[in-house]
C-alpha positions in Angstrom: -23.8 1.4 -13.7 -20.1 1.9 -14.7 -18.5 2.8 -11.4 -18.7 1.8 -7.7 -17.9 4.0 -4.8 -16.7 1.9 -1.8 -16.9 3.4 1.6 -14.7 1.8 4.2 -14.2 2.7 7.9 -12.7 1.1 11.0 -15.0 -1.8 12.1 -18.2 -0.4 13.6 -17.6 3.2 12.4 -19.6 3.2 9.2 -23.1 4.4 10.2 -26.0 3.9 7.8 -26.7 7.6 8.1 -23.2 8.4 6.6 -24.0 6.1 3.6 -27.3 7.9 3.1 -25.5 11.3 3.2 -23.0 10.1 0.6 -25.8 8.8 -1.7 -27.6 12.2 -1.4 -24.3 13.9 -2.4 -24.0 11.7 -5.4 -27.6 12.3 -6.4 -27.1 16.0 -6.2 -24.0 15.6 -8.4 -26.2 13.8 -11.0 -24.3 10.5 -10.5 -27.5 8.4 -10.2 -26.5 6.4 -7.1 -27.8 2.9 -6.8 -28.8 1.0 -3.7 -26.0 0.4 -1.2 -24.5 -3.1 -1.0 -23.0 -3.8 2.5 -19.8 -5.7 2.2 -19.4 -5.8 6.0 -21.9 -4.4 8.5 -21.0 -1.0 9.8 -17.6 -1.3 8.1 -17.8 -1.3 4.3 -20.5 -0.6 1.6 -20.6 -0.3 -2.2 -22.6 2.4 -3.9 -22.9 2.1 -7.7 -23.0 5.4 -9.6 -22.5 7.0 -13.0 -20.2 9.8 -14.0 -16.7 10.8 -13.2 -14.9 8.9 -10.4 -12.9 11.9 -9.1 -16.0 14.0 -8.8 -17.8 11.3 -6.9 -14.9 10.9 -4.4 -14.8 14.6 -3.8 -18.6 14.7 -3.3 -18.3 11.8 -0.8 -15.5 13.5 1.2 -17.6 16.7 1.4 -20.6 14.7 2.6 -18.6 12.8 5.1 -17.5 16.1 6.7 -14.4 14.7 8.3 -15.8 11.3 9.5 -13.1 8.6 9.5 -14.3 7.0 6.3 -12.3 6.2 3.2 -13.9 6.6 -0.2 -12.5 4.7 -3.2 -14.1 4.8 -6.7 -13.4 1.9 -9.2 -14.9 0.8 -12.5 -17.7 -1.7 -11.9 -16.2 -4.3 -14.3 -13.1 -6.3 -13.5 -12.8 -5.0 -10.0 -10.9 -8.0 -8.6 -7.3 -7.6 -9.5 -5.0 -10.4 -10.6 -1.7 -8.9 -9.6 -0.7 -7.2 -6.3 2.6 -5.3 -6.0 3.0 -3.9 -2.5 5.6 -1.7 -0.8 6.9 -3.1 2.5 7.9 -0.4 5.0 5.0 1.5 6.6 2.7 -0.4 4.2 2.9 -4.2 4.7 4.9 -3.7 8.0 4.1 -1.0 10.5 7.7 0.4 10.7 10.5 1.7 8.6 13.0 -1.1 9.0 16.0 1.0 8.1 15.1 3.5 10.8 14.6 0.7 13.3 18.0 -0.8 12.3 19.6 2.6 12.9 18.4 2.5 16.5 21.0 -0.2 17.1 23.6 2.3 16.1 22.1 5.2 18.1 21.2 7.0 14.9 17.4 6.5 14.7 16.4 10.1 15.0 19.0 11.3 12.4 18.2 8.6 9.9 14.5 8.8 10.4 14.5 12.5 9.3 16.3 11.6 6.1 13.8 8.8 5.5 10.9 11.1 6.1 12.2 13.6 3.5 13.0 11.0 1.0 9.6 9.3 1.3 7.9 12.7 0.8 9.9 13.3 -2.4 12.2 16.0 -1.0 15.4 14.0 -1.5 16.7 11.8 -4.3 16.0 8.2 -3.2 19.3 6.7 -4.4 21.3 9.3 -2.7 19.3 9.2 0.5 19.5 5.4 0.7 23.3 5.2 0.2 23.8 8.1 2.7 21.8 6.3 5.4 23.3 2.9 4.9 26.8 4.5 5.0 26.1 5.7 8.5 25.6 2.0 9.6 29.1 0.8 8.6 30.4 -1.6 11.2 27.0 -2.5 12.7 26.9 -6.2 13.5 24.6 -8.5 11.5 22.9 -9.3 14.9 21.2 -5.9 14.6 19.3 -7.1 11.6 18.0 -10.0 13.6 17.1 -7.6 16.5 15.2 -5.4 14.1 13.3 -8.3 12.6 12.3 -9.5 16.0 10.6 -6.1 16.6 8.9 -5.9 13.1 5.1 -6.2 13.1 2.8 -6.8 10.2 0.3 -4.0 9.3 -3.3 -4.8 10.3 -5.0 -6.4 7.3 -1.8 -7.4 5.6 -2.3 -11.2 6.1 -5.9 -11.0 4.9 -5.0 -8.9 1.8 -2.3 -11.3 0.6 -4.0 -14.6 1.6 -7.4 -13.5 0.1 -5.8 -12.4 -3.2 -3.7 -15.6 -3.4 -6.7 -17.8 -2.7 -8.5 -16.1 -5.6 -5.7 -16.7 -8.1 -3.8 -13.4 -8.0 0.0 -13.1 -8.2 1.4 -11.2 -5.2 4.8 -9.5 -5.0 6.5 -7.5 -2.3 8.6 -4.7 -3.9 10.6 -2.6 -1.5 13.3 0.0 -1.4 14.3 -1.7 1.8 16.4 -4.8 2.2 16.1 -8.5 1.2 16.9 -9.6 4.8 13.5 -8.3 5.7 11.5 -8.7 2.5 12.4 -12.4 2.4 11.1 -13.0 5.9 7.9 -10.9 5.3 7.2 -12.7 2.0 7.6 -16.1 3.6 5.4 -15.2 6.6 2.6 -13.7 4.5 2.8 -15.9 1.4 3.9 -13.4 -1.2 4.9 -15.2 -4.4 7.9 -13.0 -5.0 9.9 -10.3 -3.3 12.3 -7.8 -4.8 14.4 -5.2 -2.9 17.9 -4.0 -2.1 20.8 -6.0 -0.6 23.0 -4.8 2.2 26.7 -5.7 1.7 28.0 -7.7 4.7 31.6 -8.7 5.4 33.0 -10.6 8.4 29.6 -10.4 10.1 29.3 -6.6 9.9 27.6 -4.1 7.5 30.1 -2.5 5.2 28.0 0.7 4.8 27.2 -0.2 1.2 24.2 -1.4 -0.8 24.7 -3.8 -3.7 24.1 -2.2 -7.1 21.8 -1.7 -8.9 19.6 0.2 -6.4 16.0 -1.0 -6.4 14.3 2.4 -6.7 11.0 3.9 -7.9 11.8 3.0 -11.6 12.5 -0.6 -10.5 9.2 -0.8 -8.7 7.4 0.4 -11.9 9.4 -2.0 -14.0 8.5 -4.9 -11.6 4.8 -4.1 -11.9 5.0 -4.1 -15.7 7.2 -7.2 -15.9 4.9 -9.2 -13.8 1.8 -8.1 -15.7 3.6 -9.1 -19.0 4.8 -12.4 -17.6 1.3 -13.3 -16.5 -0.5 -12.0 -19.6 -2.4 -9.3 -17.7 -3.5 -5.9 -18.8 -2.5 -3.0 -16.5 -6.2 -2.6 -15.6 -5.9 -6.0 -13.8 -3.1 -4.8 -11.4 -3.1 -3.3 -7.9 -0.2 -1.4 -6.4 0.0 0.0 -2.9 2.5 2.1 -1.1 3.1 5.2 1.1 6.3 6.9 -0.2 7.4 9.0 -3.2 9.3 6.0 -4.6 5.9 4.2 -4.9 4.2 6.9 -7.0 5.1 5.6 -10.4 3.8 2.2 -9.8 0.7 3.6 -8.0 -0.1 5.8 -11.0 0.4 3.0 -13.5 -1.7 0.3 -11.8 -5.3 -0.4 -12.6 -6.0 0.4 -8.9 -3.2 2.4 -7.3 -3.6 3.1 -3.6 -1.8 5.5 -1.4 -1.9 3.8 2.0 -1.7 6.2 5.0 0.8 7.9 2.7 3.1 10.9 2.8 1.4 14.1 1.7 2.9 14.2 -1.8 1.8 10.7 -2.4 -1.7 11.0 -1.0 -2.2 14.1 -3.1 -1.2 12.4 -6.4 -2.7 9.0 -6.1 -6.0 8.0 -7.6 -7.2 6.2 -4.5 -6.1 6.6 -0.9 -6.7 4.9 2.4 -6.3 7.2 5.4 -8.5 5.5 8.1 -9.0 1.8 7.4 -6.4 -1.0 7.4 -5.2 -3.0 4.4 -8.5 -4.9 4.1 -9.8 -1.7 2.6 -8.0 -2.8 -0.6 -10.1 -6.0 -0.6 -13.3 -4.1 0.0 -12.4 -1.8 -2.9 -12.2 -4.9 -5.1 -15.7 -5.9 -4.0 -14.7 -8.7 -1.6 -17.1 -9.2 1.3 -15.6 -9.8 4.8 -17.0 -13.3 4.8 -14.7 -14.0 1.8 -11.5 -12.9 3.6 -8.7 -15.4 4.2 -5.9 -15.3 6.6 -3.7 -18.2 5.4 
C-alpha cells in the first residue's frame, strides 16, 4: 500500500477503539486500510492505506471527533528521513528565547506581542527582529546567561535528535534566534550544525543590533536545500519542523514538513501537523518504534 497514516497521542491516550474508528473512516473513503501496526502501545499506531493523503487525514480527524490524537500521512516508502532541519524557539526549546531575554529589561510583554504577530505572519520578520533587538540596547550580557539558565528542552527533543543521529541522519538547528542559544542547544542535544543570528555586543552589553545578514525564512529554506545537496539527498529524504511563519518555506519544501504546535497560519498551510504529541511524534511518523528511540 502506498501510504501510511500514523496516529500519535500522549502516552496512554490512544485507545484501540479510536484506531478502529479511523480504520472504518478510511474504509468508507475507499482507502482500503490495512491492519494497524502498533509502534507504541496506547501511544502510536500505523495504518497502511491507498488513496490521497490529505483526504485520509481529513477522514481521520473527523473520526477522532476532537480526541487528542495527531494524524500524519506519509508515503510508505523511504519514510525514515536522512536530514532534519529544526527551528529552535517553541520547537526544540519550550520558550521564545528573545521574549525571555526581554524580561531582564522589563519588556517581555511588549516584545512577546511583536513576536506573536511576526510568528503568525502578520509582520515582516526582518523588521520585527531588528525592532525587538533595538529595544534591548544596553542590556548586559549576563542577561543572556540568565535566559539560558531558564531555557528548557521541548519534551521529545532529545529522543528526536539522538535517534535520527544514531540512524545516520544529518541534524541541523536553524533558528531566527541567536547563536548564543543555538550553540548551547546544539551541543546539549547533539545537532551536527546550527545556524542563526548573532547579537552584536560591545563592552559587555548588547548594542541593540543584529549582525547582517539576517537569518530569515529564506535562509532557513536555503539551509535545507544546501544540506540536502551537500549530502547528496533528494528533498524527499528531508524533514523540517517549526512553529512560526518564518518556518513555512522549509516546511513546504521538505519531504516531511511538520508544523509543531504551530501558529494558526502555519498549522493551516503545513502538510503535517502535531498538535497533541511531543517531538517523538516525528519519529513515529517515520515508522520508528518506541523501543528504537535513543536519548544520547
